[in-house]
N, C-alpha and C positions, 0 to 999 in steps of 0.2 A: 465846334469841338465834338469829337466822337465820344460816345459813352464808354467809360472804362469799367463799368460795373461787372459783377460776376455773370449776369445774363448776357452781356455783350460778348465776353470771352467765350461763353458756351456757344453762342450763335456762330461766332467766327471760327472757332477751333474744332467744334465737335458736331458739325452738321453731318447728315447721313453720307454725303459723298466723300467725306474723310479726306478732302484735298485742301490743305491749309492755304495754298496760294490762291486757288479758285475762290474759296470762301472769303478771304480778305479782299481780293480784288473786287469781288462783287459788292462787298460792304462799302469799300472806299468809293467805288464808282457811283453808287447810289446815294452817297452822302452829298449834302448841299456843298457846292464848290463853284467858284467863279472861274477857275482855270479850265481851259479846254482839255479834252482827253489827250490830245497830242502833247501839250505842254506838260501835263502830268506824267506822261510816259517818258518824256525827255528828262524830267526831274528825277523820276525813279531810276532811270538808267544811270544818271549822274551819281545818285546815292549808292547804287550797287557797285559802281567803280571806285567810289571814295572810301567805302567801308568794307571790312575793318580798316581803321586808320593804319597807315604804313608805319612800321617800327624800324628806325634807323640805327646805325652803329652807335652814335652818340647818345641815343635814348637808352640803349643797353648799358653804356658806360654810366649814365646818370643813375639808372636803376641799381647797378652794382655798388656804386658809391654811396647811394642812400642806404642800402641794406647794410653795408659795412659800418657806416656811422651809427645806424640803429643798433647793431649788435654791440658796438663800443659804448654807446651812451645809455642803452636800455638793457634790461635783462629779459631777453625774448626767447621763448621756447614754444615748441609745438608738441601737443599731446594727441596721439592717435594718427600720426602721419602715415602709418601703414594702411590706413583706411582709404587713401587715395588709390583708385584703380591703377593697375600696372599698365594698362593699355587705354589709350584714348579711342573715341571721344567720350566725354561725359559733361555734365553740368555741375558747377559748384554754386551752391546757394549759401550766402553768408549774411550775417548781420552787418550793419554799417555804422561804425562809430567815428571814423575819422577819414580825412582825405586819402591817405595811402593804404587803406585796408587791403585792396587788391594786391598791391605790391608786397605787403607783408605775407600774404598767403602764397604768392609766387615763390618765395624763398624755400618753401617746403614741398613744392610739387616734385613728383618723381623726375629723375634725370631725363632730360630730353623733352619734357612736356611743355616747358616754357614757350618754345617756338610755336606751339600749337594753341597757345592761350589767346583768347579774345574775350571781350566783355560787353555787356549791355551797359551803356552810360547815357546819362541825361545829355541832350544836345547842347544845353547851356553850359556844360563843362568846358567846351572848347570856345565858347563865345563870351562868357561872363566871368571867367575865373583866371584870366590872364595867362602868363607863360606857364604857371604851374598846372593849370587845368589842361592846357594843350599838351604838355609833357605827359601827364597822366593818361590822356587819350592815346598818345602814341605808344607809350610803354605797354598799356593794356590792350592795344589794338582794338580800340573802342568802336562799337557800333552804336550810333546815335539813336536815341529814342526821344521823341518829343513828348515830354510829360504834360504839356499844356495844350496839345493839339491832337495830331494823329500819330499814335505810337505803333501802328501795326506794320508799317514798312520795316522798322527795326526788328520786329519779331520775325517777319519773313526772312530777313537777311540772317538773323541769328540761327534760325532753324537750318537754313542752307549751309551755313558754316559748320554747324555741328555734324551735318550729314557728310561733309567733306573730311571729317576727322578731327575737327577743332574741339578744344575744351572751352566752354563758355561760362564765364563768371557772371552771376546775377545776384543783385542785392534786392531781395523781395520786398523790403520795406520801401524801396523807391527813392530814398534820400537818406542823408546822414541823420543820425539820431539827434534830437534837440536836447535830450537829457542823459544820453548814454544808455537808456533803457530801451527795450524792444518796442517797436511800433507794430501796427497791423501788417501782416504779410499778405502780399498780392500773389495771385496764382501763376504769374508768368513763368517762373522757373520750373514749376511742376508741369505746366503745359508743354514747354519746350522739351523736357525730358521724356514725356509721354509720347509726343508727336514724333520725336526723333528716335524713340526707342533706345534711350541710353540711361544709365544710372544718374541719380542726382545725389551729390555728396554734400551733406550739411556741415557747415563750418561756423563756429562761434568764436568771435574775437573778444577778449577781455583785457581791459587796461588801456586800450588805444584812446578811448574817450578822455580819460584822465590826463593823457599826455597832449592830445591835440583836439580839443572840443571845437565844434563849428563856430563858436564865438571867438576863437583865438586865431590870429593871423599866422602864428608860428607855433611849432611844437615846444613843449617844456618837458624834456625827457628826464631831467634831474630834479630831485627834491632835496635841495642842499647839495650834499655830496653823495646822496643815495640815488642809485639808478632805479628808475621806475620799472615795474614789471609789465610785460605784455605776454599773454598766454593765448595760444590759438588751439582750439579744440576741434578735432576732425572726427565726425561721426561715421558710422557704417553707412555705405551707400543705400539709397532707397530706390526701388524700381516700381514703375507704374503698375505692373501686373499685381503687385502686392496690395494695391489700393483700388482694384477693379478698373484701372486706367482712368480713375476719376481725379482730376487735378485738384479739386477742392479738398477731397479726403487726403491727398498727398500733402497739400499745403498745410492742412490742419495737423498732420503728423510732424511736419517740419517745425511748425510753430510750437507744438508741445515739446519737442526736443530742445529747441532754442530756449524756451522758458525754463526748462530744467537746468540747462547750463547756466542761465542767468542767475537762478536761485542759488546755485552752488558756487559760481566762479566770478560774479560780476566785478568784484574788486580784488585783483590778485594780491594787493598789498595786505589785505586782511584775511586772505584765504590760505590756510595752512598747507593745503594740497598743492598750491601753486609754487612751492619752493623749487 
């Protein structure tokens, strides 16, 4: 298993030759591995062809149907929608409260941006989470990241997709929240934004955990006859040059912004401003 520490990311992303692909390939090739270089090359080619996952017509229909039902059964609003850049590419960095967080954000992207949207997603989403997980991967045009092994291939692919003009959703916590509260933020979203030279848009979702926590197999949008609230807060874009192109500084600023939103908005049902 490769080291996912801060030092590892610095070594891979920030070495003097400033070439992400070269740095990562060198690190992967030097890592202990029983596969031959040829078989690894074939495997990497297969992954490059497979991801982002292809999005089909019926996937879009499912997405639209889900969002329609969400608006009917929930009270969902977005605050700060104007902060999404008018032009792609960019990175969206969001907290992660529930299964469909990415789909909820999609509903508020600028017109025409959905077709450019892809996301970093745990590889087990398409293997261990049944039909729903596979559907989410297709709707989100997921790029699989191995959380328990070698994640760097997914990061290479995500950077390439951003450079092609795509919008990449990243959940810096790495997994859905166990409590609804924020967990530690990893630097991946900031690194992608810096290396691809694009803005990173912070997004905070409130209320989704109360509706669909990870301990529940299905959502609970109603509290009696009352529609539960979901609020999506979009912050002003962050740019790497404002943080000396230091991903750790940028992630720290992202984390501070997220925690301010959590302090103010965590439970929309008790938040006066969430009306």
